[in-house]
C-alpha positions as CSV (number, residue, x, y, z in Angstrom):
1,M,-0.1,0.3,-0.1
2,R,1.4,3.5,-0.7
3,E,1.2,6.1,1.8
4,P,-0.9,9.0,1.5
5,A,0.3,12.3,0.1
6,F,2.7,14.3,1.9
7,P,1.2,17.6,1.4
8,A,4.2,20.0,1.7
9,A,5.5,18.6,-1.3
10,R,2.9,19.8,-3.7
11,A,2.9,22.8,-2.1
12,V,6.9,23.5,-2.9
13,A,7.5,21.7,-5.9
14,S,6.8,24.6,-8.4
15,R,8.8,27.0,-6.5
16,I,11.8,24.6,-6.6
17,E,11.4,24.0,-9.8
18,S,11.3,27.8,-10.6
19,H,14.6,28.4,-8.4
20,F,16.1,25.4,-10.6
21,T,15.2,26.7,-13.9
22,E,16.2,30.1,-13.1
23,H,19.7,29.0,-12.3
24,L,19.9,26.4,-15.3
25,A,19.3,29.5,-17.6
26,A,21.8,32.0,-16.0
27,A,24.7,29.3,-16.1
28,R,23.6,28.4,-19.8
29,D,23.6,32.0,-20.5
30,R,27.1,32.4,-19.5
31,G,28.1,29.2,-21.7
32,D,28.7,26.8,-19.2
33,D,28.2,23.0,-19.9
34,A,28.0,19.6,-18.2
35,L,25.1,21.1,-16.4
36,A,22.6,18.9,-14.5
37,P,19.1,18.4,-16.0
38,L,16.0,20.4,-14.8
39,A,13.7,18.6,-12.0
40,D,10.5,19.7,-12.7
41,A,7.7,19.7,-10.5
42,R,6.2,16.4,-10.8
43,A,9.6,14.6,-10.2
44,V,10.4,17.1,-7.2
45,E,7.2,16.7,-5.9
46,A,7.6,12.9,-6.1
47,M,10.9,12.6,-4.7
48,L,10.1,14.7,-1.6
49,D,7.0,12.6,-1.0
50,A,8.9,9.5,-1.1
51,A,11.7,10.8,0.8
52,F,9.3,12.3,3.8
53,W,7.8,8.7,4.7
54,A,10.9,6.8,4.3
55,S,12.1,8.9,6.8
56,L,9.6,8.1,9.5
57,R,10.5,4.4,8.7
58,R,13.3,2.8,10.9
59,E,15.7,-0.1,9.7
60,E,16.9,-1.9,12.9
61,D,16.1,1.1,14.8
62,Y,18.0,3.1,13.0
63,A,16.0,6.2,11.2
64,P,17.4,6.8,7.6
65,K,19.8,8.9,6.3
66,I,19.5,9.2,2.7
67,S,21.0,11.8,-0.1
68,L,18.7,11.6,-3.6
69,A,19.9,13.1,-7.0
70,F,17.8,13.5,-10.0
71,V,20.8,12.5,-12.4
72,A,20.8,10.0,-15.2
73,P,23.6,7.8,-14.8
74,D,25.5,8.7,-18.0
75,Q,25.4,11.8,-16.7
76,V,28.1,11.3,-13.9
77,S,31.8,9.5,-13.9
78,R,31.6,6.0,-12.7
79,P,28.1,5.3,-11.6
80,L,27.4,2.2,-9.1
81,R,24.8,0.7,-11.1
82,F,21.9,-1.7,-10.1
83,E,21.3,-4.6,-12.5
84,R,17.5,-3.6,-12.2
85,R,16.1,-0.8,-11.3
86,L,14.3,0.1,-7.9
87,R,11.0,1.8,-8.2
88,L,10.9,4.8,-5.9
89,Y,9.0,3.5,-2.9
90,P,10.1,5.0,0.7
91,G,10.4,1.3,1.9
92,S,13.1,1.0,-1.2
93,L,14.9,4.1,0.2
94,A,14.6,2.6,3.8
95,R,16.4,-0.5,2.7
96,L,19.1,1.2,0.9
97,A,19.6,3.6,3.9
98,P,22.2,1.6,5.8
99,A,24.3,1.4,2.0
100,V,24.3,4.9,1.4
101,E,24.4,6.9,4.8
102,R,27.8,8.1,4.6
103,P,28.9,11.5,3.1
104,G,29.4,12.5,-0.4
105,I,27.2,9.1,-1.7
106,H,23.6,9.7,-3.4
107,L,21.5,7.6,-4.5
108,G,20.4,8.7,-8.4
109,I,16.6,9.0,-9.5
110,W,15.5,8.5,-12.7
111,R,12.8,8.7,-15.2
112,D,11.6,5.5,-16.4
113,G,8.4,7.0,-18.6
114,D,6.3,8.3,-16.2
115,E,7.4,6.8,-13.3
116,L,10.9,7.5,-11.3
117,H,13.3,5.0,-10.5
118,I,16.5,4.3,-8.3
119,W,19.3,3.4,-10.3
120,G,21.9,3.3,-8.4
121,A,24.5,5.3,-6.5
122,T,27.1,8.0,-7.8
123,R,30.2,10.2,-5.5
124,T,30.2,12.8,-8.3
125,L,27.0,15.3,-9.7
126,P,27.1,17.6,-12.4
127,A,26.8,21.4,-11.4
128,L,23.1,22.7,-10.2
129,C,22.2,19.2,-9.8
130,F,19.2,18.8,-7.9
131,V,19.7,17.0,-4.8
132,L,17.3,15.7,-1.6
133,E,18.5,15.2,1.6
134,V,16.8,13.3,4.6
135,V,18.5,14.6,7.6
136,A,16.4,13.6,10.4
137,P,12.5,11.8,10.6
138,G,10.3,14.5,8.9
139,L,13.2,16.9,8.2
140,L,14.2,17.1,4.6
141,V,17.1,19.6,2.5
142,V,16.9,20.5,-1.0
143,K,20.1,21.4,-2.2
144,H,22.1,21.7,-5.3
145,R,25.6,21.8,-6.4
146,R,27.9,24.1,-6.9
147,G,31.2,24.3,-8.9
148,H,33.5,21.2,-9.2
149,D,34.0,20.3,-5.8
150,A,31.5,17.5,-4.6
151,G,31.0,19.3,-1.3
152,K,30.3,22.0,-2.2
153,F,26.3,22.9,-2.0
154,V,23.9,25.5,-1.3
155,N,20.8,24.8,0.3
156,V,17.5,25.6,-1.7
157,A,14.6,24.6,1.2
158,V,14.2,22.8,4.0
159,L,10.4,21.4,5.2
160,E,10.3,19.8,8.6
161,G,7.0,18.3,8.7
162,D,4.3,20.8,7.2
163,Q,6.9,23.3,8.1
164,I,8.3,24.8,4.4
165,K,11.5,27.3,4.5
166,I,12.6,28.5,1.3
167,V,16.1,30.3,1.8
168,D,16.6,33.7,0.3
169,A,19.7,34.5,-1.3
170,Q,18.4,38.3,-1.3
171,G,19.3,38.2,2.6
172,T,22.5,39.2,1.7
173,M,20.8,42.8,0.4
174,L,20.0,43.5,4.0
175,P,21.8,46.2,5.8
176,G,24.6,45.6,7.7
177,C,24.5,41.8,6.2
178,P,28.9,41.1,7.1
179,P,30.6,39.3,4.4
180,V,30.6,36.0,6.3
181,L,26.7,36.3,5.8
182,Q,27.0,37.0,2.0
183,T,29.6,33.7,2.1
184,L,26.9,31.2,3.9
185,L,24.1,32.4,1.6
186,G,26.2,31.2,-1.4
187,R,25.9,34.8,-3.0
188,D,27.9,33.2,-5.6
189,V,25.3,30.5,-6.2
190,A,24.8,31.4,-10.2
191,A,28.8,31.7,-10.3
192,S,30.3,29.5,-12.8
193,P,30.7,26.0,-12.2
194,D,34.8,26.6,-12.6
195,D,34.8,28.9,-9.6
196,D,36.5,26.8,-6.9
197,S,36.8,29.5,-4.3
198,V,37.3,27.4,-0.8
199,N,33.9,28.3,1.4
200,V,35.9,28.9,4.8
201,P,33.2,30.1,6.5
202,M,30.4,27.5,6.2
203,Q,32.8,24.4,6.8
204,L,33.4,26.1,10.0
205,A,29.8,26.8,10.9
206,V,28.9,23.1,9.9
207,S,31.3,21.7,11.7
208,I,31.0,24.0,15.0
209,R,27.2,22.6,14.8
210,A,28.3,19.2,14.2
211,H,29.7,18.5,17.8
212,W,26.0,19.4,18.9
213,R,28.1,20.5,22.3
214,G,27.5,24.8,21.7
215,G,29.7,26.8,20.9
216,A,31.1,30.3,20.5
217,L,33.1,31.3,17.7
218,L,34.3,35.6,17.4
219,V,36.3,36.7,14.7
220,V,38.4,40.2,14.9
221,P,40.3,42.3,13.2
222,A,43.8,41.5,12.3
223,G,46.6,43.2,13.9
224,S,44.1,44.7,16.8
225,D,44.1,43.9,20.1
226,T,40.8,46.1,21.0
227,W,38.8,42.6,21.7
228,R,40.9,42.1,24.7
229,Q,39.0,44.8,26.4
230,S,35.6,42.7,26.4
231,I,37.3,39.5,27.5
232,V,37.7,38.3,31.2
233,R,41.4,38.2,32.5
234,P,43.5,36.3,32.7
235,V,42.2,34.0,29.9
236,S,42.3,30.3,30.4
237,Y,43.6,29.3,27.5
238,S,44.9,32.6,25.6
239,L,47.8,31.8,22.6
240,I,50.3,33.5,21.1
241,P,48.7,34.7,17.7
242,T,50.2,32.4,15.2
243,P,48.2,31.4,12.0
244,S,46.2,28.1,12.2
245,D,46.5,25.4,9.9
246,V,43.4,26.6,8.2
247,A,45.3,30.0,7.8
248,H,48.3,28.2,6.1
249,L,46.0,26.0,3.8
250,V,44.0,28.6,2.3
251,R,47.0,30.8,1.4
252,C,48.0,27.8,-0.8
253,D,48.7,28.4,-4.6
254,P,45.5,27.3,-6.8
255,A,47.7,24.1,-7.9
256,E,48.3,22.8,-4.6
257,R,44.6,23.7,-3.4
258,A,43.3,21.4,-6.9
259,R,44.8,18.5,-5.2
260,L,42.3,16.0,-2.9
261,E,45.1,15.9,-0.6
262,W,44.6,19.8,0.1
263,H,40.6,19.4,1.1
264,E,41.0,16.4,3.2
265,S,44.0,18.8,4.8
266,L,41.3,22.1,5.1
267,R,38.3,19.3,6.4
268,R,40.8,18.1,9.2
269,A,42.2,21.8,10.0
270,V,38.5,23.2,10.3
271,D,37.3,20.2,12.4
272,A,40.4,21.3,14.8
273,L,39.6,24.5,15.1
274,A,35.8,24.2,15.2
275,G,36.0,21.7,17.9
276,L,38.0,24.4,20.1
277,T,34.7,25.9,20.1
278,A,33.2,22.9,22.6
279,V,35.4,24.3,25.3
280,D,33.2,26.5,27.8
281,G,33.7,30.0,26.9
282,A,34.2,31.6,23.6
283,T,37.5,30.7,20.8
284,I,38.4,34.2,18.8
285,I,40.2,34.4,15.9
286,T,41.3,36.7,13.5
287,D,39.6,37.6,10.0
288,Q,43.1,36.0,8.7
289,Y,42.4,32.6,10.6
290,E,45.2,33.7,13.0
291,L,44.2,31.5,16.4
292,L,44.3,34.0,19.8
293,A,42.0,32.4,22.8
294,F,39.9,29.5,23.4
295,G,37.7,29.0,26.5
296,A,37.5,33.3,26.8
297,K,34.9,34.6,29.1
298,L,33.1,37.7,27.6
299,R,32.0,40.6,29.8
300,R,30.7,44.1,28.9
301,R,33.3,46.6,28.0
302,D,33.9,49.1,30.7
303,E,31.6,52.2,30.0
304,S,29.2,50.4,27.2
305,D,25.7,50.3,27.5
306,Q,24.2,46.6,28.3
307,V,22.3,45.2,25.1
308,E,18.7,44.9,25.5
309,Q,17.8,44.8,21.8
310,V,18.7,42.9,18.9
311,L,17.5,42.8,15.2
312,L,16.6,39.4,14.2
313,T,16.5,38.6,10.9
314,E,16.1,34.9,9.0
315,P,17.3,34.2,5.2
316,I,14.0,32.7,4.7
317,E,11.5,33.9,1.9
318,G,8.3,35.5,4.1
319,A,10.2,36.2,7.0
320,T,10.5,39.4,8.9
321,S,13.1,41.3,11.1
322,A,11.8,41.7,14.5
323,I,13.6,43.8,17.7
324,V,13.8,41.4,20.2
325,D,15.9,40.6,23.4
326,P,18.8,39.0,23.1
327,A,17.2,36.3,26.2
328,E,15.0,35.1,23.5
329,L,17.4,33.6,21.1
330,G,19.4,31.8,23.8
331,G,20.9,31.5,26.9
332,T,24.5,33.2,28.5
333,R,26.5,32.3,25.1
334,H,24.3,34.1,22.8
335,L,23.8,37.4,25.7
336,S,27.5,37.8,25.4
337,A,28.0,37.3,22.0
338,A,25.3,40.0,21.5
339,Q,27.5,42.6,24.3
340,F,30.7,41.7,22.4
341,V,29.4,42.4,18.8
342,N,28.0,45.5,20.1
343,D,31.3,46.8,22.3
344,Q,33.6,45.4,19.4
345,R,31.5,46.4,16.4
346,D,34.2,45.6,13.6
347,A,33.6,41.9,14.8
348,V,31.1,39.0,14.2
349,A,30.1,36.6,16.3
350,L,29.1,32.9,15.1
351,V,27.2,30.7,17.9
352,A,25.8,27.5,18.2
353,S,23.2,26.2,20.3
354,Q,23.0,22.5,21.6
355,D,19.7,22.5,20.0
356,G,21.3,23.0,16.6
357,R,20.3,26.8,15.9
358,F,23.0,28.6,14.9
359,T,23.1,32.9,15.0
360,I,25.4,35.3,13.5
361,F,26.2,38.4,15.3
362,A,26.9,41.4,13.3
363,W,27.1,45.3,13.9
364,S,24.6,47.4,11.3
365,N,26.0,50.7,11.2
366,S,23.2,51.4,9.0
367,E,20.5,50.7,11.7
368,E,23.1,51.2,14.5
369,I,21.7,48.0,16.3
370,V,23.4,44.5,17.0
371,R,21.9,42.3,13.8
372,A,21.3,38.7,14.6
373,H,20.8,36.3,11.7
374,R,19.4,32.6,12.2
375,I,20.9,30.6,9.8
376,E,20.1,27.1,10.8
377,A,18.2,26.4,7.4
378,L,21.9,27.0,5.4
379,L,23.6,24.6,7.6
380,M,21.7,21.3,7.1
């Protein structure tokens, strides 16, 4: 028996098709080739429907975690193809999940007449390929490939039960939007697939969120010591300023950065840096990735006013900005980060909660207030 339809799938399918239509057309106008096929609304709805019901099943008491890609086997290199294709049913997805739950593996979905089928699995995808990831029971994320690096994805939509969030990349046009948020939003999603720039802020944010202990990363200008005015002394783990492994790696020449070994080294370096945020207190780095301290306790700078309000935004279509008490965003970590940015207005604070919420605090010169950008929808 087939499960009943997933209402959110039909509600969002046409909007997702429009997103991919727009970006594929822009890529073709630039002369880009080797692009993914368009996932039309019918295919999007069918994949969302099957993935949602599969996410609610359990195989040997494990909730499925799966990544589906709408692509034909002849559009990828070295596909793993089944001798007999499988119909796209929730049961098939749930049973296959243990074999493909590792990062970077996608079940290939393609048409057979009017029906969709699972033809096998792949590690490679063409640019702007529609990808649907089952993150948790009832939680689905739509994303697409960007560039030649298989690790580069841009989130398009998040569906959690009947709640739909469409990522609004125009959120980068907000007054006071920090460069790190522009990077996280994939402001260059329409850029050439040959653009292999490294999105270190995105990798750091994802890694900080991944350890699920909560944490705060403060980014301050290189060569400035004013941040020390907002730190309780002595700092338990204060360091002699020195470039981190991340700093060394991002300065490598393009030929070195093209190597797989370089990307693996960067991933390990990012995880090591992000892991410091699991220690109680804040980790402090410069905008050149120099590591200054971790486990730092924050305080209000002398003669500074207490932050009582922040402007909360979320890069989601239909979301509106709201003035809120920083205490509404979380506990002490959020309060101290908002105060730090209020006192150190050229700094940015990245804060993860234990429940997975993620907030970037940055000062808005145009509105003279601390902006709190909720971005967990970009990190799933």
